[in-house]
N, C-alpha and C positions, 0 to 999 in steps of 0.2 A: 280200759283202753280209750274210750271216748273222752273221759275226763282228763286223762293224761295228755291227749292231743290238744284239747281245749286250753289247758294250762300252758302248753308250749306255744300255741298260736298267740295267746294273750301276752305272755311275758317276754318271749325271746326278742320280738321286734323292738321292744322298748329298751333293751340293753345291748343290742347289736352294735350301736354306734360307740359304745364305751371302751372298746378295745379289750386287751387281755390283762390289764393291770389288776392287781390284787383288790384294790378298793372297788373296782367296777364289778368284781365277781360276787360280792356280798350285797344282798338287797334286804330291805326290811319286809318282814311278814307280820301282819297284824290280823289276829282272829278276834272277832267281836260277836257277842250274843246280847240281845236286849229284849225287853218287854216294852211295848208301846201302848198308850192310851190316848184316844182322841175322838174326833167326830168325822163321820163319812156321810156323803150324800148319794142317793140313788134316784133314777128316773121313775118315780112312783105314780105319775099322773094317770096312766092307763088303768092301773090297779085301783087307785082311789076312786076314779070315776065309776068303775064297775061296782065297787063296794057301796058307794053312795046310792047307785041305782037300785041296789038290793036292800036299802035301808040300814046298812051297816056303817060303823064309824070308819073314818079315813085314818091312814097312817101319816105320821110326819114324814117329810122328805129326807130327814137325817136321822142317824142313829149312833149308838155308842160303838166305837171302833176299838177292838182289842187286837194287838199284833205281837207275833213272835218272829224274830228274825235272827239269822246267823250269817255273818259275812267273813270272807277271807280277802284281805287286801295285800297284794304283792306289789311292792313299790307304790305305784299310783292306781293300778288296776284293781277294781273291786268285783268280786263274784259272791253270790249268796243265794239263800233260799228264804222264803217268807210264808207265814200262815196268817191270814186275817179273818176276823169274825166281826160282822156288823149286825148289831142287835137293836130291834125296834120294840118300843113299849107296846104290850098287848092292849087291844081295844075290846071293850065290853059293851054290847048293845043288847039290853034285856038280859037273857040268859045265854046269848051267843057270844063266844069269845073268839077273837081273831088275832092270830100271831104270825109274825114274819121275821125271818133272819136270812142273812147271806154270808157266804164264806168264800175265801180265795186261797189258792196255793200258787206261788209264783217262783220262777227262777229269775234272778236279777243280775245285771252287769252294769258297772259304772266306772267313772274315771275321776280321781281326786284332782280338782283344779287348784285347791289349796291343800297341801299335804305336809303339815309340820308335825312336830312332836306332840303338840297338844290340840291341834285343830285339823279337822277334815271337812272339806266342802266338796260335794260331788253330785252331779246329775246322774240319773240312772234310768235304765230301761228294764221293765219286767214283762215276762210272758208266762201265761199260765191258764188255769181253769177256774171258773167260778161256779157257785151253786146258790140258787135261791130256793127257799122253802116257805110255803104258805100253809097255815093250819086254820081251819074254821070248824067250830063245833060247840057243843054245849059246855058251859062252864061247870055246871053241876048236873048230876043225874041221880035218880034213886036206884036202888039195887035191882028191883024187879024190872025196870026199864032197861037197865044195862044188860040183863040176861036176854031180853027179847030183841034188843037192838044193840049188839055188842060193838058194831063198827059204824057209828053214826058220824064220827069226825071226818072231815075232808082234809087230807094231807097230800099236798102236791109239791113237786120239785122240778127243777130243770137245771141243766148244765150249760155253761157258756165258755167261750174262748175270750180271754182278756189280754189287753195291752196296757201296761202301767208306765206312765212317765212322771218323774218327780225329781226332787232335789233333797238331799240329806245334808245335815249340818251336825257335827259331833264335836264335843269338848272332851278331851281325855286328860286324866290326871291321877296322881297317887304317889304314895311314898316310895313304892317300888317301881322303877322304870319299866319292868317287864310285866307287871301285874297292875292293870289300870282300871279305874272306874270311868264310865262313859255316860254322859248326859247329852241327848240329841233332840233334834227336831226334824220331822219329815213333812213335806207338803207335795201334793201331786194330783194327778187326774187319771182315773181309770177309764179306758175306752172299751166298749162292748160292741164289737163289729157284727156279732151274731144275733142281734136283737130279733126276737120272734115270740111265738106263742106255743112252743113245744113243751108244754107242761106234761108231767107224767104222774100217774097215781097207780101204785102197786104194779109197776112195770108196763102200764098201758098208757098210750097218749090220750090226753084230754083235749078236746077240740073247743073252738069258740071261746077261748080264754083271753083275759087281758094280757097286755104286752109290756110289763115293767122292764126296765133295762138296768144294767149295772154301770151305766155311764155316770160319772160323778167325781167331784173333788173330795179330797180328804186332807186333814192336818192332824198331827199327833206329836206328843212328847214321848221320848224314849229314855229308858234307864237300864243300864247293863254293865257288863265288864268286858275286858279285853286282855289278850296276851300278846306281847310283842317279842319277836325274836329275829335273829339275822339268819338268812339262808344263803349258802354258797351256791351260786347258779352254775358254776362249772361242775361241781360235784353232782348237782341235781340233774344236769344234762347228761352226764356220763351214766347216771343211774337210769335215766329215761331211755337212753340208747341201749343199755343192757337189757332192759325189760322188753324193748321193741324186738331185739334180736331173738330173745327167748320165745316171743309170741310168733315170730316168723318161722321158727323151726318146725 
């Protein structure tokens, strides 16, 4: 129900001015899925300062970014979902290993300012949740010690609310006009308005912790595929109205 209303709100205004001609009723629908690899930055100063005060190695402020995304583009309007993982190289100080990674799940919406058969250029807005995970513990341990102290590693995490602003650029092509390959570029900035120190361990809050943030820029290359088809808006609206009537009964 909610998705149906959202699609109506996004698509109908863009076609209302076109009248009732047959050409205006058919719109392009493009479904894209891709994998992205790039670099992302986080606000690591607070965490690094605390690690240094404990005699542990600092993390770099950037990590390897891996991204999975699916989009649906109706005429010029883009909607989609995205999963991101940001991975940092583990640090070893003596026998103490320190690891850190972050993840994001986002719902995105954008508008194609350039919308041709082979080129898409669009700014986008994403809203979603983030997760940061910090692990500190022994790199190696002997069997007898593991039996006496089975839970010596510190594993903390916290959730964040995120806002993502960026620009996407896609090149589409292929021998089949309805089945396309896609090569793209994404660049943007993630805002973390809920910065704080609400780390958790085993479901309990940990106090007096550092305050790293998920604020940071990112850039990545993407590779994927797309399916293009034509959708009759008049038929789709009739189908939507029928569904609405059935739900109202």
